[in-house]
C-alpha positions as CSV (number, residue, x, y, z in Angstrom):
1,M,0.1,0.1,0.1
2,K,1.6,3.3,-1.0
3,A,0.4,6.0,1.3
4,V,0.3,9.0,-0.4
5,L,-0.6,12.3,0.2
6,L,-0.6,15.6,-1.6
7,I,0.8,18.1,0.8
8,A,0.1,21.9,0.4
9,L,1.4,24.4,2.6
10,L,-0.9,27.5,2.6
11,T,0.6,30.7,1.6
12,M,-0.2,33.5,3.9
13,A,0.7,37.3,3.2
14,A,2.2,37.4,6.8
15,P,2.9,33.8,8.0
16,V,2.6,33.5,11.7
17,W,4.3,29.9,11.7
18,A,7.0,28.3,9.5
19,A,6.5,24.5,10.0
20,Q,7.7,21.7,8.1
21,V,5.1,19.0,7.2
22,W,5.8,16.0,5.5
23,T,4.4,12.3,5.2
24,A,5.8,9.0,5.8
25,P,4.8,5.3,5.6
26,A,2.9,3.8,8.7
27,A,5.6,1.2,9.3
28,L,8.4,3.7,9.8
29,K,9.6,5.1,13.1
30,I,10.4,8.9,13.0
31,R,12.7,10.0,15.5
32,E,12.5,13.6,17.2
33,S,15.6,14.7,15.3
34,A,14.1,13.8,11.8
35,T,13.9,16.5,9.1
36,A,12.1,16.9,5.8
37,P,13.4,15.1,2.9
38,D,14.9,17.5,0.3
39,S,12.4,16.8,-2.3
40,P,9.4,15.4,-0.4
41,E,7.2,13.5,-2.6
42,Q,3.9,15.4,-3.3
43,M,1.6,12.7,-4.6
44,I,1.5,9.1,-3.4
45,A,-1.5,7.0,-3.5
46,L,-3.3,5.2,-0.4
47,E,-4.7,1.9,-1.5
48,A,-6.9,-0.3,0.7
49,A,-9.5,-3.0,0.7
50,K,-12.7,-2.8,2.2
51,R,-12.7,-3.8,5.9
52,E,-9.1,-2.6,6.1
53,Y,-7.3,0.2,8.1
54,A,-5.4,2.4,5.8
55,A,-2.6,4.3,7.5
56,F,0.2,6.8,7.2
57,Q,2.0,9.3,9.2
58,I,2.4,13.4,9.2
59,A,5.3,14.8,10.5
60,L,5.5,18.3,11.9
61,R,8.6,20.2,12.7
62,S,9.1,24.0,13.4
63,D,12.0,26.4,14.1
64,T,9.9,28.1,16.8
65,D,7.5,26.8,19.6
66,I,3.8,26.6,18.2
67,A,1.1,25.8,20.9
68,S,-2.1,23.7,20.8
69,V,-1.5,22.2,17.3
70,T,-4.6,20.4,16.3
71,A,-5.4,18.1,13.2
72,L,-9.0,18.0,11.7
73,P,-9.8,15.3,9.1
74,T,-12.3,15.7,6.5
75,E,-14.6,13.1,5.0
76,L,-13.3,11.3,2.0
77,S,-15.6,11.5,-1.0
78,G,-15.6,10.2,-4.7
79,A,-16.9,6.8,-5.5
80,G,-18.7,7.0,-2.5
81,T,-18.4,8.8,1.0
82,I,-16.2,7.8,4.0
83,S,-17.3,9.7,7.1
84,A,-14.6,11.8,8.9
85,R,-15.7,9.8,12.0
86,R,-13.7,6.8,10.4
87,V,-10.5,8.7,10.3
88,S,-8.4,8.5,13.6
89,I,-5.4,10.7,14.2
90,W,-3.1,9.8,17.2
91,R,-0.4,11.7,18.8
92,Q,2.9,9.7,19.1
93,H,4.7,9.8,22.4
94,Y,8.5,8.8,22.9
95,V,10.2,6.5,25.3
96,D,13.8,5.9,26.1
97,T,15.5,2.7,24.6
98,I,19.0,1.4,24.2
99,D,18.8,2.9,20.7
100,G,17.7,6.4,21.9
101,R,14.3,7.9,22.1
102,L,11.7,6.2,19.9
103,P,7.9,6.5,19.2
104,D,5.8,4.1,20.7
105,P,2.9,5.2,23.0
106,L,-0.1,6.6,21.2
107,S,-2.8,8.7,22.5
108,P,-5.9,10.4,20.6
109,L,-4.8,13.7,19.3
110,R,-6.5,16.6,21.3
111,S,-3.7,19.1,20.7
112,V,0.0,19.1,20.8
113,D,2.7,21.7,21.5
114,L,5.4,21.7,19.0
115,K,8.9,22.4,20.4
116,A,11.4,24.2,18.4
117,G,13.5,21.6,16.5
118,V,11.7,18.7,17.6
119,T,9.8,16.6,15.2
120,Q,6.4,15.4,16.2
121,P,4.7,12.6,14.2
122,L,1.0,12.0,14.0
123,Y,-0.4,8.5,13.0
124,V,-3.4,8.8,10.8
125,E,-5.5,5.7,10.0
126,I,-8.9,5.3,7.7
127,E,-11.2,2.7,8.5
128,I,-12.6,1.4,5.2
129,P,-16.2,0.0,5.8
130,A,-17.2,-3.4,4.2
131,S,-19.9,-1.3,2.4
132,A,-17.6,1.1,0.8
133,R,-17.7,1.5,-2.9
134,E,-15.0,0.7,-5.1
135,G,-12.8,3.6,-6.6
136,D,-11.2,6.6,-5.8
137,Y,-11.7,9.1,-2.9
138,A,-10.2,12.4,-1.8
139,G,-10.2,14.1,1.6
140,A,-7.7,16.1,3.8
141,V,-6.2,16.7,7.1
142,S,-6.2,20.3,8.1
143,L,-3.4,21.4,10.6
144,R,-4.4,24.3,12.7
145,A,-3.0,26.5,15.5
146,D,-4.6,29.6,17.3
147,G,-7.9,28.7,15.2
148,K,-6.0,29.0,11.8
149,E,-4.9,26.5,9.3
150,F,-1.3,26.6,8.6
151,A,-1.0,23.5,6.6
152,R,-3.3,21.0,4.7
153,V,-2.5,17.3,3.9
154,N,-4.8,16.2,0.9
155,V,-5.3,12.4,0.9
156,R,-6.1,10.4,-2.2
157,L,-7.4,7.0,-1.6
158,R,-8.3,4.0,-3.9
159,V,-10.7,1.5,-2.5
160,Y,-10.3,-2.1,-4.0
161,G,-13.1,-4.1,-5.3
162,F,-12.6,-6.8,-2.6
163,A,-12.9,-7.0,1.2
164,L,-10.7,-8.5,3.9
165,P,-12.4,-11.3,5.6
166,A,-14.1,-10.8,8.9
167,T,-12.1,-13.5,10.3
168,P,-8.4,-13.1,10.0
169,A,-6.5,-15.8,7.8
170,L,-3.7,-16.1,10.7
171,T,-4.7,-17.5,14.0
172,T,-3.5,-15.5,16.8
173,A,-3.2,-16.0,20.6
174,F,-1.9,-13.1,22.7
175,G,-1.6,-13.0,26.5
176,L,-3.3,-10.5,28.8
177,L,-2.8,-10.0,32.5
178,D,-5.5,-8.7,34.7
179,E,-3.3,-7.8,37.5
180,P,-1.0,-5.2,36.1
181,M,-4.1,-3.7,34.4
182,A,-5.8,-3.3,37.6
183,E,-2.6,-1.7,39.2
184,Q,-1.8,0.8,36.4
185,E,-5.5,1.7,35.8
186,G,-6.3,2.2,39.6
187,L,-8.9,-0.6,39.6
188,T,-10.4,-2.9,42.3
189,K,-10.9,-6.4,41.3
190,G,-14.5,-7.4,41.3
191,T,-16.1,-3.8,40.6
192,A,-18.0,-2.8,37.5
193,A,-15.2,-0.5,36.5
194,Y,-12.7,-3.5,36.7
195,E,-15.0,-5.7,34.4
196,R,-15.4,-2.7,32.1
197,Y,-11.8,-2.4,31.5
198,R,-11.1,-6.2,31.1
199,R,-13.5,-6.1,28.2
200,A,-11.8,-3.0,26.8
201,Y,-8.4,-4.4,27.1
202,Y,-9.7,-7.6,25.3
203,G,-11.4,-5.5,22.9
204,I,-8.6,-3.3,21.7
205,L,-6.5,-6.3,20.8
206,L,-9.5,-7.8,18.7
207,E,-10.0,-4.5,17.1
208,H,-6.6,-4.9,15.8
209,G,-7.1,-8.5,14.5
210,L,-5.6,-10.3,17.6
211,S,-7.3,-12.8,19.8
212,A,-6.5,-12.8,23.5
213,Y,-5.9,-16.0,25.6
214,N,-8.9,-15.7,27.6
215,I,-12.2,-14.0,26.8
216,P,-13.4,-11.6,29.5
217,A,-16.5,-13.6,30.3
218,D,-17.5,-16.9,31.8
219,L,-17.7,-19.6,29.0
220,N,-21.1,-20.8,30.3
221,T,-22.9,-17.4,30.2
222,D,-24.6,-15.8,27.5
223,E,-21.9,-13.2,27.3
224,G,-19.3,-15.9,26.9
225,A,-21.2,-17.2,23.9
226,R,-21.3,-13.8,22.4
227,Y,-17.6,-13.4,22.7
228,L,-17.1,-17.2,21.4
229,N,-19.4,-16.4,18.3
230,D,-17.4,-13.2,17.4
231,P,-16.1,-13.9,13.8
232,R,-12.9,-11.9,14.6
233,M,-11.8,-14.2,17.4
234,T,-9.7,-17.0,15.9
235,S,-8.5,-18.7,19.3
236,F,-8.9,-18.9,23.0
237,V,-7.5,-21.1,25.8
238,I,-9.7,-23.6,27.2
239,P,-9.7,-23.5,31.1
240,Y,-7.8,-26.6,32.5
241,S,-9.1,-28.6,35.4
242,E,-7.6,-31.7,37.0
243,D,-11.1,-32.6,37.9
244,D,-12.4,-34.9,35.1
245,A,-16.1,-34.0,35.9
246,V,-15.4,-30.4,35.5
247,Q,-13.3,-30.6,32.5
248,K,-15.9,-32.7,30.7
249,K,-18.6,-30.2,31.5
250,T,-16.4,-27.5,30.0
251,L,-15.6,-29.5,26.8
252,Q,-19.2,-30.5,26.4
253,R,-20.2,-26.8,26.6
254,L,-17.7,-26.0,23.7
255,K,-18.7,-28.8,21.6
256,S,-22.5,-28.0,21.8
257,G,-21.8,-24.3,21.0
258,G,-19.5,-25.4,17.9
259,W,-16.6,-23.6,19.7
260,L,-14.2,-26.5,20.5
261,D,-12.1,-26.1,17.4
262,K,-11.2,-22.5,18.3
263,G,-10.0,-23.4,21.6
264,F,-6.9,-25.0,22.8
265,F,-5.3,-26.1,25.9
266,Y,-2.0,-24.3,27.1
267,V,-0.9,-25.8,30.3
268,V,3.0,-26.3,30.0
269,D,5.1,-23.7,28.6
270,E,8.6,-24.1,27.1
271,P,9.3,-27.6,28.4
272,V,13.0,-28.4,28.7
273,N,13.8,-30.8,31.6
274,K,12.4,-34.4,32.2
275,E,9.9,-33.5,34.8
276,Q,8.4,-30.8,32.5
277,Y,8.2,-33.4,29.6
278,A,6.8,-36.1,31.8
279,N,4.0,-33.8,33.0
280,L,3.2,-32.5,29.6
281,I,3.1,-36.1,28.4
282,K,0.6,-37.1,31.1
283,I,-1.5,-34.1,30.5
284,C,-1.7,-34.7,26.8
285,E,-2.9,-38.3,27.3
286,R,-5.4,-37.4,29.9
287,L,-6.9,-34.7,27.9
288,H,-7.0,-36.9,24.6
289,A,-8.6,-39.7,26.5
290,L,-11.4,-37.0,27.6
291,E,-11.9,-35.6,24.3
292,P,-9.7,-36.8,21.1
293,R,-10.4,-33.5,19.3
294,A,-8.9,-31.4,22.0
295,R,-5.9,-29.3,20.7
296,I,-2.9,-29.0,22.9
297,I,0.0,-26.7,22.5
298,A,3.3,-26.2,24.4
299,P,5.6,-23.5,22.9
300,Y,9.3,-24.5,22.6
301,Y,12.6,-22.9,21.8
302,R,15.1,-25.8,22.2
303,G,15.4,-29.6,22.5
304,P,15.1,-31.5,25.9
305,D,18.2,-30.9,28.1
306,F,18.4,-34.5,29.5
307,D,19.2,-36.3,26.2
308,E,20.9,-34.5,23.4
309,K,20.1,-37.4,20.8
310,T,16.3,-36.9,21.7
311,T,14.1,-34.4,20.0
312,V,10.9,-32.6,20.9
313,F,9.4,-34.5,18.0
314,D,10.5,-37.8,19.5
315,L,8.9,-37.2,22.7
316,L,5.7,-35.2,21.7
317,T,4.5,-36.6,18.3
318,G,1.1,-37.9,18.9
319,K,0.8,-35.8,22.1
320,L,0.8,-32.2,20.7
321,D,-1.7,-31.1,18.2
322,I,-0.3,-27.6,17.8
323,W,3.6,-27.3,17.3
324,C,4.7,-23.8,18.4
325,Y,8.3,-23.0,17.7
326,N,10.3,-20.0,18.6
327,T,11.2,-18.5,15.0
328,F,15.0,-19.0,15.5
329,Y,14.5,-22.8,16.4
330,H,12.7,-23.6,13.1
331,Q,13.0,-27.2,12.0
332,P,11.1,-27.2,8.5
333,D,11.5,-30.8,7.7
334,E,10.1,-32.2,11.1
335,L,7.2,-29.7,10.9
336,A,6.2,-30.6,7.5
337,K,5.9,-34.1,8.7
338,R,3.6,-33.0,11.5
339,Q,1.3,-31.0,9.2
340,A,1.2,-33.7,6.6
341,A,-0.2,-36.0,9.7
342,G,-2.8,-33.2,10.3
343,D,-1.2,-31.3,13.1
344,E,-1.0,-27.6,13.2
345,V,2.3,-25.3,13.0
346,W,2.5,-22.1,14.9
347,D,5.3,-20.0,15.9
348,Y,6.2,-17.3,18.5
349,V,8.6,-14.5,19.7
350,C,9.2,-13.3,23.1
351,C,12.4,-12.1,24.7
352,G,14.1,-13.8,21.7
353,P,15.1,-13.9,19.0
354,G,16.9,-10.5,18.8
355,K,18.1,-8.7,15.6
356,P,18.6,-9.7,12.8
357,Y,15.5,-11.6,13.5
358,A,12.2,-9.8,13.5
359,N,10.4,-9.2,16.8
360,F,8.0,-6.6,18.7
361,F,10.9,-4.8,20.5
362,I,10.6,-1.0,20.6
363,Q,14.3,-0.7,19.3
364,N,13.6,-2.7,16.2
365,D,12.8,-1.1,13.1
366,G,9.0,-0.5,12.3
367,I,9.2,-3.0,9.4
368,D,10.3,-5.8,11.6
369,H,7.0,-5.9,13.4
370,R,5.1,-6.2,10.0
371,I,7.5,-8.6,8.1
372,L,7.0,-11.2,10.6
373,F,3.6,-11.8,9.2
374,W,5.1,-12.4,5.6
375,Q,7.6,-14.8,7.0
376,N,4.6,-16.7,8.7
377,W,3.0,-17.3,5.5
378,K,6.4,-18.0,3.7
379,Y,7.0,-20.8,6.3
380,D,3.5,-22.5,6.2
381,T,2.7,-21.1,9.6
382,T,-0.9,-21.0,10.3
383,G,-0.8,-19.2,14.0
384,L,1.2,-16.7,16.0
385,L,1.4,-16.9,19.7
386,Y,2.8,-13.8,21.9
387,W,3.1,-14.2,25.7
388,C,1.7,-11.0,26.8
389,A,0.4,-7.6,25.7
390,N,0.5,-5.7,29.1
391,Y,3.5,-6.9,31.2
392,W,4.0,-4.4,33.6
393,N,5.1,-6.2,36.7
394,G,5.3,-3.1,39.0
395,K,8.9,-4.2,40.2
396,D,12.4,-3.0,39.7
397,T,13.0,-6.3,37.5
398,G,10.4,-5.1,35.2
399,T,8.5,-1.6,34.9
400,K,6.6,0.3,37.3
401,D,5.3,2.8,34.8
402,P,5.4,1.8,31.2
403,W,5.0,5.5,30.0
404,V,8.5,6.2,31.5
405,D,10.4,2.9,31.3
406,M,9.7,0.1,28.8
407,A,12.6,-2.2,29.9
408,T,9.8,-4.7,30.9
409,I,12.0,-7.9,31.4
410,K,15.0,-6.6,33.3
411,F,15.1,-9.9,35.0
412,I,15.9,-11.3,31.6
413,N,17.5,-8.8,29.6
414,K,17.6,-5.1,30.7
415,D,18.4,-4.1,27.2
416,V,15.1,-5.4,25.7
417,Y,12.2,-2.7,25.4
418,G,8.7,-3.4,25.1
419,D,8.8,-7.1,25.4
420,G,5.4,-8.5,26.6
421,S,3.9,-5.1,26.3
422,L,2.0,-3.7,23.3
423,L,-0.5,-1.7,25.2
424,Y,-0.2,1.3,27.5
425,P,-2.5,2.2,30.5
426,G,-4.7,5.3,29.4
427,R,-5.1,6.7,33.0
428,K,-1.8,8.5,32.8
429,A,-2.9,10.2,29.5
430,G,-6.1,11.1,30.9
431,Y,-7.8,8.4,28.7
432,P,-10.5,6.0,30.3
433,G,-9.0,2.5,29.0
434,P,-6.2,0.9,27.1
435,L,-4.1,2.7,24.8
436,P,-2.1,1.2,21.7
437,S,1.3,1.3,20.8
438,L,2.7,2.2,17.4
439,R,3.8,-1.4,17.2
440,L,0.4,-2.6,17.7
441,K,-0.8,-0.4,14.8
442,I,2.1,-2.0,12.7
443,I,1.3,-5.5,13.6
444,R,-2.5,-4.8,12.3
445,Q,-0.8,-3.8,9.1
446,G,1.0,-7.3,9.2
447,M,-2.2,-9.0,10.0
448,Q,-3.9,-7.4,6.9
449,D,-0.7,-8.3,4.7
450,Y,-1.4,-11.9,5.9
451,D,-4.9,-11.7,4.5
452,Y,-3.7,-10.2,1.3
453,I,-1.2,-13.1,0.8
454,A,-3.6,-15.8,1.6
455,M,-6.3,-14.3,-0.7
456,A,-3.7,-14.0,-3.7
457,A,-2.6,-17.6,-3.1
458,A,-6.2,-18.7,-3.2
459,A,-6.4,-16.6,-6.4
460,A,-3.4,-17.4,-8.4
461,G,-1.9,-20.1,-6.7
462,P,0.7,-20.6,-3.7
463,A,3.7,-21.1,-6.0
464,R,3.3,-17.6,-7.7
465,V,2.6,-15.9,-4.5
466,R,5.7,-17.5,-2.8
467,R,7.9,-16.1,-5.3
468,I,6.4,-12.6,-4.6
469,V,6.6,-13.1,-1.0
470,D,10.4,-14.4,-1.3
471,T,11.2,-11.0,-2.7
472,Q,10.5,-9.4,0.8
473,A,11.6,-12.1,3.2
474,A,14.4,-14.5,2.1
475,S,14.7,-16.0,5.6
476,W,13.8,-15.4,9.1
477,S,16.9,-13.0,9.4
478,D,17.2,-11.8,5.9
479,Y,14.5,-9.4,4.7
480,Q,14.3,-6.0,3.1
481,K,13.6,-3.0,5.2
482,D,12.0,-0.6,3.1
483,P,8.1,-0.1,3.9
484,I,7.6,1.5,0.5
485,A,8.9,-1.6,-1.3
486,L,6.7,-3.6,1.0
487,N,3.6,-1.5,-0.1
488,A,4.4,-1.7,-3.7
489,T,4.8,-5.5,-3.2
490,R,1.5,-5.7,-1.6
491,A,-0.2,-4.0,-4.6
492,R,1.0,-6.7,-6.8
493,L,-0.9,-9.3,-4.4
494,A,-4.0,-6.9,-4.7
495,A,-3.7,-7.2,-8.5
496,L,-3.8,-10.8,-8.5
497,I,-6.8,-10.7,-6.1
498,L,-8.7,-8.5,-8.6
499,A,-7.7,-10.4,-11.6
500,D,-9.3,-13.4,-10.1
501,K,-12.4,-11.6,-9.3
502,I,-12.6,-10.2,-12.9
503,G,-11.9,-13.6,-14.3
504,S,-14.6,-15.3,-12.2
């Protein structure tokens, strides 16, 4: 998707402000020291499918302080009308990392004070409704201060003649923790506010195409059924009980509602030693005896430590139903055998791997958060697991305030920023609920990319699409870094999808 914009700085007889204004792709991290390009492009096209979020950035920089800058979007009109209410503008905030200050927290833009010599980026996204008409649209974002417009960004958008699926093509499972949410948001467990925030934290992930481990409701209630029936939700963790009667009751509830195939058991994490493997094997055998269709996962990042000649496949074949490997520990031949036998293959990232692998660390390039989804499709991976989206442990070993300190896992690696944390508590920014990170927005782009790839493969065949994907991701650690090139490649996928629709 080429985000593109026509920028027009208004000419005034006596200009009050002299601000530089330019645009950038959404999957780019703009530093506070960034300056406008020598020859900024004045026309780039935004292209998007129906039921997609199209996104780009506006960067502002001034030689003098400018107070209370606001941005006002217009509706987009042309082939149809897309309301200005579907245009969201976010202020980007900065956090310290080992690689300097980088943008990550986002808050809805009310107004922002520009400081002389400091670049301030805004993140703009347009929600394309499923009902949008195919064709060209035009709109603008008006930048204002002291009640006067000092710059206008004209937006050109082309809406494709196809829609992304309501259910993402890639299954996801992302962790959420109630305790740090309550601590950071000042909530008391069991109160109405606490439950409302639990739903909001779950909801913000779902809005970005991601399914949390646990739904924020009892599985046995009507509210639980509504969450389980939501087409956007691709997975959930089935509550585990050592009581056979309780476990059978849960499984029967899920079977009768048609939800069992979305659920999976996640009881043992990253087994390494003999005791962990023995416990995992015992659990797998018990659960499969209770319900042969039950799916079980146990993410792993290495082989067993008690026998160098024995592999995870030797011990867990016939036990696991979902093989979930860390991306640096990929064994394609063995995994292909498991897929041929009917098992699923997922992957995960966490505190590792580091560069040059893609991950969700703040200090990684923006495209690293997006290319991971291209790599998932390249390696026939149908699910992505991530251990947590709000890990704020409130201790010196982690972070007490994510707005100030995003070295979240100091007990593992003090030089990793943002691991296990893709959200920010809104209370500090005066917002009643969770706020997204720039990384979460880029992850949504990646989820949309995966949908494009899957749709193009269905239209033109996997072999042809694989050649296109390989131009962007040669391997797990070798991939191109230019978001503009990635957008252009995605446009090639869109052309394949459109050609198939015309042919049919």
